[in-house]
Backbone as a chain_set.jsonl record, in Angstrom:
{"seq": "MDSGFRRNDGDGRRYNRRMLSSFRAGRVSATYLILIAAVAAAVGLWLGSRAFAPSAPKLSAAVMYPSPREVPDFKLQRADGTALTKNDWTGRWTIAFFGYTNCPDVCPTTLATFKQVFAKLEAAGIADKVRFDFISVDPQRDTPEQLTKYVGYFDKRFVAATGSDEELTRVTRALGLIYSREPTGNGDYAVDHSASAVLIDPSGREVGLLRPPFDASAIAADLKTLAGAR", "coords": {"N": [[143.39, 70.338, 169.368], [144.237, 70.557, 166.737], [142.39, 68.867, 165.464], [140.058, 70.18, 166.068], [140.44, 72.511, 164.682], [140.495, 71.549, 162.07], [137.899, 70.626, 161.946], [136.482, 72.997, 162.214], [137.403, 74.286, 159.917], [136.329, 72.652, 157.95], [133.633, 73.06, 158.418], [133.569, 75.722, 157.686], [134.182, 75.553, 154.989], [131.943, 74.182, 154.072], [129.993, 76.025, 154.707], [130.743, 78.131, 153.066], [130.299, 76.96, 150.561], [127.55, 76.615, 150.643], [126.744, 79.286, 150.764], [127.777, 80.232, 148.315], [126.323, 78.694, 146.567], [123.757, 79.619, 147.136], [124.085, 82.249, 146.346], [124.552, 81.952, 143.584], [122.121, 80.795, 142.841], [120.414, 82.851, 143.52], [121.346, 84.753, 141.721], [120.693, 83.593, 139.236], [117.923, 83.46, 139.529], [117.349, 86.186, 139.672], [118.148, 86.953, 137.111], [116.285, 85.594, 135.537], [113.994, 86.87, 136.444], [114.441, 89.457, 135.48], [114.412, 88.968, 132.723], [111.783, 88.029, 132.427], [110.392, 90.305, 133.201], [111.18, 92.045, 131.165], [110.116, 90.804, 128.893], [107.415, 90.898, 129.562], [107.035, 93.668, 129.578], [107.509, 94.245, 126.876], [105.429, 92.816, 125.64], [103.297, 94.162, 126.771], [103.611, 96.732, 125.646], [103.218, 96.096, 122.956], [100.574, 95.144, 122.963], [99.355, 97.44, 123.857], [99.89, 99.196, 121.748], [98.401, 98.019, 119.736], [95.905, 98.28, 120.801], [95.439, 101.026, 120.965], [96.292, 102.157, 118.557], [95.051, 103.226, 115.398], [93.245, 100.95, 113.376], [94.24, 99.645, 110.224], [92.423, 100.185, 107.244], [90.651, 97.588, 105.496], [91.565, 96.732, 102.332], [91.156, 95.928, 98.857], [92.119, 96.446, 96.287], [93.916, 98.634, 96.309], [97.337, 99.165, 97.036], [98.814, 99.854, 99.885], [101.254, 102.019, 101.371], [103.596, 101.486, 104.09], [103.959, 103.851, 105.546], [102.954, 107.252, 104.968], [104.18, 109.117, 102.107], [105.905, 112.082, 101.519], [105.108, 114.547, 99.107], [106.921, 116.427, 96.786], [106.949, 119.988, 96.064], [105.48, 121.069, 93.026], [104.905, 122.23, 89.662], [102.715, 122.051, 87.2], [100.984, 122.209, 84.015], [97.636, 122.727, 83.412], [95.17, 121.577, 81.026], [93.353, 123.587, 80.623], [94.776, 125.865, 80.899], [95.402, 126.791, 83.426], [97.421, 126.478, 86.43], [98.669, 123.392, 87.757], [99.291, 122.265, 90.879], [100.918, 121.072, 93.894], [99.191, 121.793, 95.92], [96.697, 121.396, 94.823], [96.292, 118.758, 95.215], [95.162, 118.307, 97.664], [92.659, 118.06, 100.243], [90.888, 116.192, 99.231], [90.706, 112.754, 98.079], [93.095, 111.775, 95.664], [93.669, 110.351, 92.533], [96.323, 109.817, 90.534], [97.457, 109.512, 87.283], [99.972, 108.815, 84.964], [100.506, 109.231, 81.595], [99.926, 109.184, 78.038], [98.325, 110.686, 75.179], [98.476, 109.344, 72.75], [98.808, 106.759, 73.422], [98.481, 103.324, 72.871], [97.027, 101.311, 74.268], [97.204, 100.882, 77.218], [96.644, 103.403, 78.458], [94.021, 104.321, 77.407], [92.491, 102.145, 78.306], [92.837, 102.322, 81.069], [91.696, 104.854, 81.624], [89.075, 104.351, 80.819], [88.349, 102.47, 82.718], [88.474, 103.99, 85.079], [86.503, 105.773, 84.548], [84.29, 104.15, 84.939], [84.69, 103.68, 87.643], [84.22, 106.233, 88.738], [81.554, 106.54, 88.121], [80.434, 104.682, 89.844], [81.174, 105.796, 92.295], [79.785, 108.163, 92.169], [77.182, 107.207, 92.236], [77.191, 106.357, 94.826], [77.281, 108.702, 96.118], [79.666, 110.024, 96.752], [81.414, 111.105, 94.935], [82.486, 113.627, 94.922], [84.511, 113.53, 96.707], [86.728, 112.456, 95.621], [89.237, 112.722, 93.117], [90.46, 112.561, 89.747], [93.468, 112.657, 88.043], [94.889, 113.0, 84.929], [97.995, 112.93, 83.637], [100.044, 113.979, 81.14], [102.992, 112.612, 79.739], [104.064, 113.344, 77.43], [104.55, 116.055, 76.335], [105.218, 117.347, 73.969], [103.566, 116.49, 71.89], [101.064, 116.354, 73.053], [99.003, 118.668, 73.145], [97.165, 121.393, 74.74], [94.573, 121.413, 73.591], [94.4, 118.847, 72.512], [94.644, 117.274, 74.817], [92.378, 118.084, 76.274], [90.286, 117.202, 74.629], [90.806, 114.439, 74.512], [90.865, 113.445, 77.237], [88.451, 114.452, 78.148], [86.67, 112.946, 76.713], [86.335, 110.626, 78.148], [85.628, 111.42, 80.802], [84.467, 114.471, 81.797], [85.045, 115.54, 84.22], [87.54, 114.712, 84.908], [90.897, 115.712, 85.426], [93.147, 117.147, 83.178], [96.54, 117.384, 82.346], [99.936, 118.535, 81.788], [103.484, 119.097, 81.427], [106.792, 120.598, 81.613], [109.695, 118.629, 80.711], [111.519, 118.697, 82.774], [109.979, 119.27, 85.077], [108.162, 117.129, 84.946], [109.864, 114.91, 85.151], [110.894, 115.298, 87.713], [108.618, 115.102, 89.398], [107.581, 112.557, 88.765], [109.667, 110.852, 89.506], [109.749, 111.37, 92.245], [107.358, 110.221, 92.971], [107.83, 107.599, 92.525], [107.613, 106.633, 89.947], [108.213, 106.068, 86.401], [109.211, 107.28, 83.144], [109.884, 107.333, 79.623], [111.161, 108.359, 76.419], [111.711, 107.092, 73.234], [113.434, 107.22, 70.137], [111.995, 106.079, 67.063], [113.098, 105.745, 64.617], [111.965, 106.699, 62.293], [111.618, 109.36, 62.411], [109.754, 109.68, 64.308], [108.711, 108.853, 67.697], [108.616, 106.56, 70.45], [106.772, 106.119, 73.463], [107.373, 105.158, 76.729], [106.002, 104.224, 79.877], [105.168, 104.129, 83.398], [102.639, 101.866, 84.461], [101.071, 101.978, 86.666], [98.807, 103.658, 88.923], [99.006, 106.428, 91.121], [98.133, 106.944, 94.544], [96.894, 109.567, 96.318], [96.509, 111.078, 99.454], [94.055, 113.135, 101.284], [95.702, 114.973, 102.546], [97.659, 115.512, 100.81], [99.685, 113.647, 100.475], [101.558, 110.882, 99.211], [100.186, 107.768, 99.443], [99.869, 105.214, 98.526], [99.496, 102.728, 95.877], [97.76, 101.94, 92.834], [97.587, 99.135, 91.002], [97.774, 97.658, 87.732], [96.129, 94.613, 86.586], [93.324, 96.793, 86.404], [90.444, 96.871, 88.405], [87.265, 97.977, 88.334], [85.139, 97.775, 90.214], [86.427, 96.853, 92.552], [88.265, 98.922, 93.014], [86.538, 101.116, 93.356], [85.223, 100.273, 95.674], [87.35, 100.312, 97.511], [87.954, 103.056, 97.501], [85.603, 104.087, 98.529], [85.794, 103.069, 101.107], [88.137, 104.356, 102.008], [87.498, 107.087, 101.705], [85.359, 107.245, 103.415], [86.574, 106.777, 105.8], [87.656, 109.034, 106.802]], "CA": [[143.327, 71.644, 168.722], [144.293, 70.395, 165.294], [141.136, 68.3, 164.962], [139.042, 71.228, 166.141], [140.666, 73.449, 163.611], [140.061, 70.929, 160.827], [136.452, 70.574, 161.956], [136.001, 74.343, 161.919], [137.697, 74.598, 158.517], [135.335, 71.945, 157.138], [132.369, 73.788, 158.533], [133.692, 76.955, 156.912], [134.048, 75.253, 153.552], [130.538, 73.865, 153.795], [129.254, 77.286, 154.761], [131.045, 78.896, 151.843], [129.629, 76.314, 149.43], [126.125, 76.939, 150.739], [126.572, 80.688, 150.415], [128.023, 80.374, 146.88], [125.168, 78.112, 145.879], [122.637, 80.54, 147.306], [124.354, 83.439, 145.528], [124.308, 81.598, 142.193], [120.679, 80.61, 142.666], [119.809, 84.172, 143.527], [121.688, 85.451, 140.49], [119.884, 83.007, 138.176], [116.543, 83.894, 139.738], [117.274, 87.598, 139.301], [118.228, 87.023, 135.655], [114.976, 85.189, 135.02], [113.029, 87.928, 136.754], [114.688, 90.561, 134.545], [113.92, 88.533, 131.411], [110.323, 87.987, 132.48], [109.926, 91.691, 133.231], [111.397, 92.627, 129.84], [109.117, 90.229, 127.991], [106.11, 91.445, 129.946], [106.973, 95.056, 129.123], [107.379, 94.235, 125.417], [104.068, 92.379, 125.322], [102.398, 95.252, 127.149], [103.713, 97.78, 124.632], [102.596, 95.592, 121.718], [99.131, 95.139, 123.158], [98.911, 98.82, 123.943], [99.9, 99.803, 120.416], [97.279, 97.469, 118.989], [94.647, 98.749, 121.385], [95.225, 102.45, 120.781], [96.577, 102.587, 117.193], [93.919, 102.975, 114.5], [93.449, 99.791, 112.51], [94.266, 99.975, 108.807], [91.225, 99.677, 106.566], [90.863, 96.44, 104.628], [91.429, 97.126, 100.939], [91.377, 94.805, 97.947], [92.806, 96.872, 95.065], [95.006, 99.564, 96.615], [98.509, 98.704, 97.78], [99.142, 100.991, 100.738], [102.597, 102.05, 101.928], [103.601, 101.44, 105.563], [103.788, 105.218, 106.035], [102.786, 108.184, 103.843], [105.37, 109.744, 101.532], [105.705, 113.486, 101.187], [105.224, 114.889, 97.696], [107.557, 117.747, 96.675], [106.217, 121.002, 95.312], [105.637, 120.988, 91.573], [104.017, 123.107, 88.92], [102.394, 121.573, 85.87], [100.031, 123.057, 83.312], [96.388, 122.077, 83.032], [94.739, 121.818, 79.652], [92.586, 124.831, 80.562], [95.704, 126.976, 81.028], [95.735, 127.075, 84.825], [98.503, 125.662, 86.982], [98.39, 122.24, 88.619], [100.342, 122.228, 91.889], [100.722, 120.143, 95.005], [98.025, 122.224, 96.696], [95.491, 120.835, 94.216], [96.171, 117.381, 95.675], [94.742, 118.298, 99.062], [91.226, 118.244, 100.455], [90.167, 114.967, 98.85], [91.582, 111.7, 97.56], [93.474, 111.988, 94.274], [94.313, 109.28, 91.774], [97.102, 110.442, 89.467], [97.977, 108.544, 86.312], [100.85, 109.442, 83.983], [100.478, 108.518, 80.318], [99.931, 110.106, 76.898], [97.095, 110.492, 74.42], [98.704, 108.402, 71.651], [99.005, 105.434, 74.015], [97.587, 102.418, 72.144], [96.2, 100.379, 75.04], [97.168, 101.045, 78.671], [95.986, 104.662, 78.868], [92.564, 104.324, 77.214], [91.89, 101.135, 79.172], [92.833, 102.876, 82.427], [90.702, 105.923, 81.691], [87.747, 103.738, 80.736], [88.082, 101.846, 84.016], [88.195, 105.016, 86.079], [85.169, 106.309, 84.246], [83.373, 103.264, 85.652], [84.885, 103.92, 89.072], [83.547, 107.478, 89.108], [80.107, 106.307, 88.063], [80.076, 103.988, 91.08], [81.311, 106.752, 93.391], [78.679, 109.104, 92.041], [75.985, 106.519, 92.716], [77.297, 106.277, 96.288], [77.226, 110.055, 96.662], [80.966, 110.498, 97.258], [82.29, 111.459, 93.811], [83.14, 114.896, 95.225], [85.628, 113.284, 97.624], [87.809, 111.828, 94.858], [89.529, 113.33, 91.824], [91.364, 111.792, 88.901], [94.328, 113.502, 87.216], [95.649, 112.362, 83.852], [99.128, 113.815, 83.357], [100.751, 113.5, 79.955], [104.46, 112.665, 79.715], [104.385, 113.626, 76.033], [104.09, 117.429, 76.131], [105.465, 117.813, 72.608], [102.414, 116.188, 71.042], [99.804, 116.515, 73.78], [98.652, 120.076, 73.312], [95.977, 121.583, 75.575], [93.382, 121.006, 72.853], [94.405, 117.394, 72.41], [94.374, 116.729, 76.152], [90.982, 118.356, 76.615], [89.44, 116.322, 73.836], [91.066, 113.044, 74.858], [90.446, 113.135, 78.602], [87.035, 114.765, 78.259], [85.886, 111.867, 76.112], [86.042, 109.64, 79.19], [84.867, 112.097, 81.852], [84.857, 115.876, 81.812], [85.51, 115.894, 85.561], [88.947, 114.354, 85.027], [91.839, 116.806, 85.19], [94.176, 116.847, 82.182], [97.668, 118.302, 82.534], [101.266, 118.119, 81.363], [104.478, 120.061, 81.886], [108.128, 120.448, 81.037], [110.357, 117.386, 81.105], [112.155, 118.909, 84.072], [108.962, 119.105, 86.116], [107.618, 115.774, 84.866], [110.859, 113.978, 85.688], [111.003, 115.491, 89.159], [107.444, 114.605, 90.124], [107.448, 111.106, 88.592], [110.677, 110.189, 90.34], [109.33, 111.489, 93.643], [106.228, 109.313, 93.176], [108.26, 106.227, 92.266], [107.209, 106.265, 88.605], [109.207, 106.375, 85.375], [108.773, 107.375, 81.752], [110.981, 107.59, 78.69], [110.801, 108.459, 75.009], [112.764, 106.516, 72.414], [113.21, 107.386, 68.697], [111.624, 104.85, 66.343], [113.868, 105.665, 63.385], [111.246, 107.323, 61.177], [111.327, 110.721, 62.824], [108.776, 109.624, 65.399], [109.264, 108.265, 68.909], [107.705, 105.773, 71.276], [106.773, 106.537, 74.865], [107.172, 104.125, 77.755], [105.661, 104.846, 81.162], [104.621, 103.241, 84.426], [101.215, 101.594, 84.259], [100.36, 102.106, 87.939], [98.291, 104.967, 89.321], [99.375, 106.726, 92.511], [97.021, 107.331, 95.413], [97.264, 110.706, 97.164], [95.476, 111.298, 100.469], [93.618, 114.539, 101.35], [96.777, 115.826, 103.051], [98.629, 115.701, 99.736], [100.791, 112.702, 100.607], [101.394, 109.631, 98.479], [99.96, 106.723, 100.444], [99.787, 103.886, 97.938], [99.433, 102.542, 94.432], [96.785, 101.065, 92.197], [98.342, 98.444, 89.961], [96.952, 96.897, 86.778], [94.897, 95.031, 85.897], [92.428, 97.567, 87.246], [89.084, 96.375, 88.548], [86.473, 99.144, 88.725], [84.367, 97.519, 91.432], [87.346, 96.777, 93.69], [88.813, 100.26, 93.257], [85.459, 101.931, 93.91], [84.997, 99.832, 97.052], [88.463, 100.835, 98.314], [87.818, 104.508, 97.635], [84.503, 104.307, 99.477], [86.328, 102.805, 102.434], [89.111, 105.407, 102.37], [86.794, 108.364, 101.832], [84.492, 107.173, 104.581], [87.358, 106.617, 107.007], [88.198, 110.335, 107.216]], "C": [[143.314, 71.511, 167.231], [142.978, 69.887, 164.747], [140.036, 69.353, 164.988], [139.184, 72.223, 165.011], [140.182, 72.887, 162.289], [138.543, 70.899, 160.758], [135.87, 71.949, 161.637], [136.235, 74.722, 160.464], [136.705, 73.92, 157.587], [133.996, 72.633, 157.206], [132.398, 75.06, 157.701], [133.536, 76.704, 155.431], [132.623, 74.936, 153.2], [129.694, 75.133, 153.793], [129.469, 78.102, 153.494], [130.352, 78.303, 150.629], [128.151, 76.654, 149.426], [125.883, 78.385, 150.319], [126.766, 80.91, 148.916], [126.852, 79.839, 146.083], [123.973, 79.036, 145.955], [122.811, 81.773, 146.434], [124.07, 83.15, 144.065], [122.825, 81.437, 141.913], [119.978, 81.958, 142.626], [120.089, 84.939, 142.255], [120.87, 84.922, 139.328], [118.442, 83.47, 138.295], [116.369, 85.346, 139.327], [117.298, 87.758, 137.789], [116.891, 86.675, 135.025], [113.927, 86.265, 135.272], [113.178, 89.108, 135.805], [114.155, 90.213, 133.173], [112.401, 88.542, 131.364], [109.752, 89.403, 132.453], [110.055, 92.346, 131.862], [110.361, 92.124, 128.851], [107.739, 90.796, 128.285], [105.956, 92.876, 129.454], [106.769, 95.12, 127.619], [105.969, 93.843, 124.997], [103.071, 93.488, 125.647], [102.414, 96.379, 126.139], [103.02, 97.366, 123.348], [101.084, 95.616, 121.824], [98.59, 96.558, 123.221], [98.865, 99.488, 122.587], [98.743, 99.295, 119.586], [95.952, 98.02, 119.505], [94.37, 100.207, 121.034], [95.526, 102.94, 119.373], [95.374, 102.295, 116.309], [94.211, 101.815, 113.569], [93.375, 100.226, 111.062], [93.026, 99.406, 108.136], [91.574, 98.506, 105.655], [90.553, 96.838, 103.191], [91.751, 95.938, 100.039], [92.153, 95.181, 96.697], [94.026, 97.737, 95.358], [96.114, 98.874, 97.404], [99.018, 99.895, 98.586], [100.566, 100.879, 101.272], [102.527, 101.974, 103.453], [103.429, 102.817, 106.197], [103.687, 106.146, 104.832], [104.111, 108.775, 103.391], [105.047, 111.182, 101.133], [105.92, 113.704, 99.685], [105.862, 116.266, 97.591], [106.663, 118.723, 95.911], [106.483, 120.824, 93.818], [104.667, 121.959, 90.928], [103.886, 122.593, 87.496], [101.34, 122.493, 85.256], [98.792, 122.252, 82.944], [96.032, 122.419, 81.588], [93.968, 123.12, 79.521], [93.464, 126.062, 80.774], [96.088, 127.329, 82.445], [96.814, 126.117, 85.308], [97.95, 124.485, 87.793], [99.558, 122.123, 89.584], [100.006, 121.208, 92.973], [99.488, 120.504, 95.822], [96.719, 121.668, 96.132], [95.251, 119.398, 94.664], [95.854, 117.329, 97.172], [93.229, 118.49, 99.128], [90.377, 117.061, 100.068], [91.18, 113.955, 98.335], [91.841, 111.943, 96.077], [94.119, 110.729, 93.71], [95.012, 109.95, 90.603], [97.697, 109.361, 88.578], [98.773, 109.301, 85.26], [100.881, 108.599, 82.712], [100.593, 109.499, 79.166], [98.775, 109.733, 75.976], [97.255, 109.535, 73.241], [98.956, 106.98, 72.138], [98.013, 104.453, 73.389], [96.65, 101.585, 73.013], [96.075, 100.717, 76.524], [96.367, 102.281, 79.085], [94.48, 104.654, 78.613], [91.848, 103.293, 78.075], [91.783, 101.65, 80.607], [91.769, 103.954, 82.579], [89.276, 105.367, 81.636], [87.371, 103.088, 82.067], [87.73, 102.895, 85.059], [86.923, 105.788, 85.774], [84.109, 105.467, 84.954], [83.47, 103.478, 87.161], [84.114, 105.159, 89.511], [82.04, 107.344, 89.041], [79.631, 105.621, 89.343], [80.172, 104.921, 92.282], [80.187, 107.766, 93.368], [77.386, 108.484, 92.553], [75.974, 106.417, 94.241], [77.282, 107.653, 96.941], [78.539, 110.591, 97.185], [81.924, 110.86, 96.13], [83.044, 112.754, 94.088], [84.317, 114.735, 96.17], [86.841, 112.682, 96.929], [87.995, 112.589, 93.554], [90.502, 112.44, 91.059], [92.133, 112.746, 88.01], [95.059, 112.64, 86.186], [96.74, 113.337, 83.436], [99.946, 113.23, 82.213], [102.263, 113.662, 80.119], [104.954, 112.869, 78.284], [103.939, 115.049, 75.688], [104.299, 117.952, 74.712], [104.249, 117.602, 71.714], [101.081, 116.447, 71.733], [99.561, 117.98, 74.11], [97.445, 120.197, 74.239], [94.694, 121.13, 74.884], [93.272, 119.491, 72.775], [94.074, 116.749, 73.757], [92.915, 116.911, 76.548], [90.048, 117.396, 75.894], [89.577, 114.869, 74.287], [90.508, 112.687, 76.231], [88.951, 113.388, 78.774], [86.14, 113.709, 77.65], [85.474, 110.848, 77.166], [85.22, 110.261, 80.321], [85.369, 113.527, 81.948], [85.292, 116.339, 83.202], [86.979, 115.558, 85.766], [89.816, 115.566, 84.693], [92.898, 116.333, 84.199], [95.297, 117.866, 82.322], [98.933, 117.717, 81.922], [102.246, 119.165, 81.866], [105.791, 119.849, 81.188], [108.728, 119.116, 81.476], [111.03, 117.518, 82.462], [111.161, 118.685, 85.206], [108.411, 117.689, 86.126], [108.584, 114.752, 85.457], [110.934, 114.08, 87.199], [109.824, 114.881, 89.904], [107.283, 113.099, 89.952], [108.463, 110.353, 89.443], [110.282, 110.238, 91.809], [108.2, 110.515, 93.969], [106.593, 107.854, 92.923], [107.844, 105.713, 90.904], [108.315, 106.624, 87.617], [108.512, 106.595, 84.035], [109.99, 107.651, 80.889], [110.422, 107.699, 77.281], [111.979, 107.988, 74.181], [112.451, 106.725, 70.936], [112.904, 106.05, 68.026], [112.34, 104.728, 65.003], [113.196, 106.307, 62.192], [110.872, 108.769, 61.495], [110.316, 110.794, 63.948], [109.458, 109.051, 66.632], [108.165, 107.506, 69.646], [107.856, 106.219, 72.729], [106.525, 105.316, 75.75], [106.884, 104.816, 79.081], [105.134, 103.795, 82.124], [103.122, 103.088, 84.216], [100.409, 101.709, 85.541], [99.862, 103.529, 88.136], [98.658, 105.192, 90.784], [98.152, 107.237, 93.266], [97.509, 108.399, 96.384], [96.148, 110.952, 98.177], [95.101, 112.78, 100.548], [94.644, 115.494, 101.945], [97.867, 116.056, 102.009], [99.828, 114.788, 99.809], [100.505, 111.449, 99.787], [101.292, 108.49, 99.485], [99.889, 105.329, 99.85], [99.721, 103.919, 96.43], [98.206, 101.727, 94.051], [97.488, 100.449, 91.003], [97.412, 97.696, 89.013], [97.12, 95.393, 87.02], [93.929, 95.704, 86.859], [91.025, 96.966, 87.22], [88.228, 97.502, 89.117], [85.733, 98.93, 90.042], [85.256, 97.514, 92.664], [87.914, 98.148, 94.031], [87.752, 101.16, 93.88], [85.195, 101.558, 95.364], [86.099, 100.35, 97.971], [88.327, 102.329, 98.537], [86.663, 104.871, 98.568], [84.984, 104.109, 100.908], [87.244, 103.932, 102.886], [88.41, 106.74, 102.595], [85.898, 108.389, 103.067], [85.24, 107.081, 105.881], [87.882, 107.935, 107.54], [87.065, 111.258, 107.672]], "O": [[142.561, 72.179, 166.522], [142.485, 70.369, 163.727], [139.201, 69.431, 164.086], [138.2, 72.713, 164.456], [139.562, 73.583, 161.485], [137.951, 71.107, 159.699], [134.896, 72.064, 160.893], [135.404, 75.384, 159.841], [136.281, 74.492, 156.582], [133.303, 72.78, 156.199], [131.4, 75.439, 157.088], [132.893, 77.46, 154.704], [132.128, 75.361, 152.156], [128.79, 75.288, 152.972], [128.539, 78.677, 152.928], [129.871, 79.035, 149.765], [127.563, 76.94, 148.384], [124.926, 78.674, 149.601], [126.023, 81.676, 148.302], [126.434, 80.419, 145.08], [123.257, 79.223, 144.971], [121.853, 82.287, 145.857], [123.445, 83.952, 143.372], [122.327, 81.883, 140.88], [119.076, 82.187, 141.82], [119.238, 85.672, 141.75], [120.394, 85.706, 138.507], [117.81, 83.828, 137.301], [115.368, 85.705, 138.708], [116.572, 88.584, 137.234], [116.418, 87.352, 134.112], [113.08, 86.535, 134.42], [112.187, 89.695, 135.371], [113.521, 91.042, 132.52], [111.802, 89.002, 130.392], [108.76, 89.671, 131.775], [109.179, 93.098, 131.436], [109.797, 92.894, 128.074], [106.988, 91.134, 127.37], [104.892, 93.263, 128.971], [105.978, 95.922, 127.123], [105.384, 94.46, 124.106], [102.123, 93.724, 124.899], [101.365, 96.93, 125.803], [102.323, 98.164, 122.722], [100.392, 96.05, 120.903], [97.51, 96.848, 122.707], [97.942, 100.246, 122.286], [98.158, 100.051, 118.811], [95.001, 98.203, 118.744], [93.219, 100.592, 120.827], [95.076, 104.023, 119.0], [94.743, 101.246, 116.443], [95.314, 101.711, 113.032], [92.555, 101.07, 110.7], [92.623, 98.278, 108.422], [92.675, 98.447, 105.108], [89.431, 97.231, 102.87], [92.521, 95.054, 100.412], [92.79, 94.318, 96.094], [95.063, 97.58, 94.713], [95.85, 98.098, 98.323], [99.586, 100.832, 98.027], [101.033, 99.785, 101.588], [101.517, 102.353, 104.047], [102.823, 102.94, 107.262], [104.269, 105.865, 103.784], [105.045, 108.917, 104.18], [104.033, 111.448, 100.488], [106.812, 113.107, 99.082], [105.396, 117.199, 98.244], [105.741, 118.318, 95.204], [107.59, 120.469, 93.413], [103.731, 122.445, 91.564], [104.816, 122.687, 86.694], [100.867, 123.432, 85.897], [98.877, 121.233, 82.259], [96.515, 123.396, 81.014], [93.923, 123.705, 78.439], [92.956, 127.182, 80.824], [97.024, 128.103, 82.648], [97.084, 125.089, 84.687], [96.899, 124.585, 88.427], [100.694, 121.906, 89.161], [98.95, 120.576, 92.956], [98.815, 119.622, 96.356], [95.749, 121.488, 96.867], [94.148, 118.873, 94.517], [96.252, 116.387, 97.858], [92.607, 119.007, 98.2], [89.244, 116.938, 100.535], [92.361, 114.264, 98.176], [90.925, 112.274, 95.324], [94.996, 110.126, 94.329], [94.363, 110.584, 89.771], [98.348, 108.428, 89.049], [98.307, 110.307, 84.725], [101.232, 107.419, 82.738], [101.268, 110.522, 79.281], [98.304, 108.596, 75.991], [96.266, 108.968, 72.776], [99.282, 106.098, 71.344], [96.813, 104.728, 73.377], [95.581, 101.187, 72.549], [94.962, 100.828, 77.038], [95.51, 102.202, 79.966], [93.717, 104.957, 79.531], [90.728, 103.531, 78.527], [90.771, 101.444, 81.277], [91.024, 103.962, 83.56], [88.384, 105.86, 82.326], [86.217, 103.149, 82.491], [86.793, 102.712, 85.836], [86.334, 106.392, 86.67], [83.146, 106.003, 85.501], [82.461, 103.46, 87.868], [83.432, 105.139, 90.536], [81.324, 107.97, 89.823], [78.561, 105.936, 89.864], [79.345, 104.847, 93.19], [79.691, 108.183, 94.415], [76.592, 109.146, 93.22], [74.916, 106.394, 94.87], [77.272, 107.764, 98.167], [78.542, 111.525, 97.987], [83.134, 110.915, 96.35], [84.13, 112.962, 93.546], [85.05, 115.694, 96.415], [87.863, 112.427, 97.566], [87.024, 113.05, 92.955], [91.261, 111.671, 91.648], [91.536, 113.554, 87.299], [95.751, 111.683, 86.532], [96.457, 114.43, 82.946], [100.472, 112.121, 82.312], [102.748, 114.698, 80.573], [106.114, 112.601, 77.971], [103.057, 115.237, 74.85], [103.63, 118.899, 74.297], [103.94, 118.447, 70.873], [100.081, 116.728, 71.073], [99.871, 118.456, 75.202], [96.769, 119.201, 74.498], [93.825, 120.531, 75.517], [92.194, 118.923, 72.948], [93.309, 115.786, 73.817], [92.293, 115.999, 77.092], [89.126, 116.846, 76.496], [88.582, 114.158, 74.426], [89.755, 111.722, 76.362], [88.264, 112.632, 79.461], [84.974, 113.587, 78.028], [84.389, 110.271, 77.087], [84.22, 109.683, 80.748], [86.56, 113.762, 82.155], [85.853, 117.426, 83.339], [87.604, 116.063, 86.698], [89.502, 116.341, 83.789], [93.474, 115.257, 84.357], [95.043, 119.067, 82.408], [98.979, 116.536, 81.58], [101.87, 120.034, 82.654], [105.902, 119.023, 80.281], [108.321, 118.545, 82.488], [111.102, 116.549, 83.217], [111.464, 117.995, 86.178], [108.214, 117.107, 87.193], [108.173, 113.841, 86.175], [111.026, 113.066, 87.891], [110.007, 114.218, 90.925], [106.886, 112.418, 90.898], [108.137, 109.324, 90.035], [110.459, 109.261, 92.536], [108.09, 110.039, 95.099], [105.754, 106.968, 93.09], [107.729, 104.504, 90.705], [109.233, 107.378, 87.94], [107.382, 106.156, 83.821], [111.007, 108.147, 81.374], [109.339, 107.19, 76.99], [113.111, 108.425, 74.391], [111.332, 106.447, 70.504], [113.482, 105.021, 68.377], [112.203, 103.712, 64.322], [113.833, 106.446, 61.148], [109.935, 109.325, 60.922], [110.056, 111.873, 64.48], [110.661, 108.792, 66.609], [106.973, 107.769, 69.488], [108.93, 106.639, 73.158], [105.585, 104.551, 75.534], [107.453, 105.867, 79.377], [104.709, 102.714, 81.717], [102.428, 104.035, 83.848], [99.188, 101.555, 85.515], [100.421, 104.48, 87.589], [98.626, 104.262, 91.589], [97.265, 107.874, 92.697], [98.424, 108.163, 97.174], [94.977, 111.026, 97.806], [95.772, 113.607, 99.931], [94.473, 116.71, 101.855], [98.872, 116.71, 102.285], [100.885, 115.11, 99.266], [99.36, 111.01, 99.681], [102.203, 108.272, 100.283], [99.852, 104.348, 100.594], [99.866, 104.962, 95.792], [97.691, 100.935, 94.84], [97.933, 101.157, 90.1], [96.385, 97.162, 89.435], [98.122, 94.954, 87.585], [93.735, 95.245, 87.985], [90.497, 96.607, 86.168], [88.439, 97.933, 90.25], [85.71, 99.82, 90.891], [84.906, 98.089, 93.695], [88.031, 98.499, 95.206], [88.037, 101.889, 94.83], [84.967, 102.436, 96.197], [85.819, 100.78, 99.09], [88.558, 102.816, 99.644], [86.742, 105.851, 99.309], [84.632, 104.873, 101.807], [87.139, 104.408, 104.016], [88.697, 107.441, 103.565], [85.708, 109.436, 103.685], [84.661, 107.274, 106.95], [88.489, 107.971, 108.611], [87.316, 112.399, 108.059]]}, "num_chains": 1, "name": "protein.A"}
């Protein structure tokens, strides 16, 4: 009886070991199956997003943001006396540059470059899909007459505007730009400002930047791509 009991107990232990081993193997297999399923699902989602999401256009000059940024409402004053608001930045692509007419180098160089850009867009027949706004951050000296004369020298289609420091500060900060005025000690002052131009899409959202040095051909090619993609 004792030997039979020991034999049965040994069989039981062997059975339990086999069952435990099978359970562990099954648990490992299940874990691997879950991992494989998770990886497969992730890969499927990635492939699906690539297959159905619109591909970003290839650009050489514009630095595009990962997602558009909303522009707050603002009200500036055009050189012709009418208001410049956020609504004016809808319906076509807008390049907005903030500077001032007494700028010794950056502003005239930028305006001259965008004059070339517009000539290229006009030759391509899409100049009506893009606008350029020059906004002065020196409203004390940049009168409507001065702005009209200065900006019109480069291209009369360019919009010239300025506004109060309150409005200018609010819109430049929202666009990720800065400006400042510092006394020079002789009763005059110097103006510092961002040298980049902001890119606004036809929905009135900031979608990217154009950074110096500006290349007219590259910018025109990017604008052709963007304007043609809508």
